C-alpha positions in Angstrom: -6.6 11.7 2.7 -6.3 9.1 0.0 -6.9 5.3 0.3 -5.4 2.9 -2.2 -7.8 0.0 -2.6 -8.6 -3.1 -4.6 -12.4 -3.3 -4.7 -12.2 -7.1 -4.4 -10.4 -6.9 -1.1 -12.3 -7.4 2.1 -9.8 -5.4 4.2 -10.3 -2.5 1.8 -14.0 -2.7 2.1 -13.7 -2.8 5.9 -11.4 0.3 5.9 -13.8 2.2 3.6 -16.8 1.3 5.9 -14.9 2.5 8.9 -13.9 5.8 7.2 -17.5 6.3 6.2 -18.7 5.6 9.8 -16.3 8.2 11.1 -17.3 10.8 8.5 -13.8 11.0 7.1 -13.2 12.9 3.8 -11.1 10.8 1.5 -10.3 10.0 -2.1 -10.3 6.4 -3.4 -7.5 5.3 -5.7 -8.0 1.9 -7.3 -4.3 1.3 -7.5 -4.7 -1.7 -9.9 -6.3 0.6 -12.5 -4.2 3.7 -11.6 -0.9 2.2 -10.4 1.5 4.4 -8.4 4.7 5.4 -10.0 8.1 4.5 -8.5 8.4 8.0 -7.2 5.0 7.8 -5.5 5.8 4.5 -4.0 9.1 5.9 -2.7 7.3 8.8 -1.0 4.6 6.5 0.5 7.2 4.2 1.8 9.0 7.1 3.4 5.7 8.2 5.0 5.0 4.7 6.2 8.5 4.3 7.6 8.8 1.0 5.7 10.8 -0.6 3.0 9.3 -2.0 -0.3 9.6 -5.6 0.8 7.6 -4.7 3.9 4.5 -3.9 1.7 5.1 -6.6 -0.9 2.4 -9.3 -1.2 4.8 -12.2 -1.6 2.0 -14.8 -1.8 0.8 -13.5 -5.1 1.5 -15.8 -8.1 3.5 -13.0 -9.9 5.8 -12.8 -6.8 6.7 -16.5 -7.3 7.2 -15.9 -11.0 9.6 -13.0 -10.2 11.3 -15.0 -7.5 10.8 -12.2 -4.9 11.5 -14.6 -2.0 15.1 -14.8 -3.3 15.6 -11.0 -3.7 18.0 -9.3 -1.4 16.3 -6.9 1.1 18.9 -4.2 1.4 19.5 -0.7 0.3 21.2 -1.8 -2.9 18.1 -3.8 -3.9 15.5 -1.2 -2.8 15.0 0.4 -6.2 14.6 -3.1 -7.8 11.8 -3.8 -5.3 10.1 -0.4 -6.0 10.3 -1.0 -9.7 8.6 -4.4 -9.3 5.8 -3.0 -7.2 5.2 -0.2 -9.7 5.2 -2.6 -12.6 3.0 -5.2 -10.8 0.8 -3.2 -8.5 -1.0 -6.4 -7.4 2.1 -7.0 -5.3 1.3 -3.9 -3.1 -0.2 -4.5 0.3 -3.6 -2.9 0.7 -5.3 -0.8 1.8 -2.8 2.0 2.1 -4.1 5.3 3.6 -2.2 8.5 3.2 -3.3 11.3 5.5 -3.2 15.0 5.0 -0.7 15.4 7.9 1.8 13.4 5.7 1.5 10.2 7.8 0.5 6.9 6.2 -0.7 3.5 7.3 -1.3 0.1 5.9 -5.0 -0.1 7.0 -5.4 -3.8 7.5 -6.9 -3.5 11.0 -9.5 -1.1 12.4 -6.9 0.2 14.8 -4.6 1.1 11.9 -7.4 2.9 10.0 -8.4 4.8 13.1 -4.8 5.9 13.7 -5.0 8.3 10.7 -8.3 9.8 12.0 -6.8 11.1 15.3 
């Protein structure tokens, strides 16, 4: 499995600790240093069963600068959202864990992290 993290994020640190406690094998991707492409984001969103606005950190200063709160949240605007997340990866919710069984989860809670270990 792979986990997208920001090393400064407490939720990411908690998720890593839990994965280590459970003996999970994983690869760390520091997504701010190695941003996902639009295609990767599209695939992860499909695996998550979410839309790009569902994983957008709208409280980030860049979100205000871009005016994300005013963007439409519909199929016609989906690619615009994905492009913004790819261009400004700080907007991506974290941590995101992609499991080998093609599932994925936003691992902000211990329960969410454990769900990919079952």
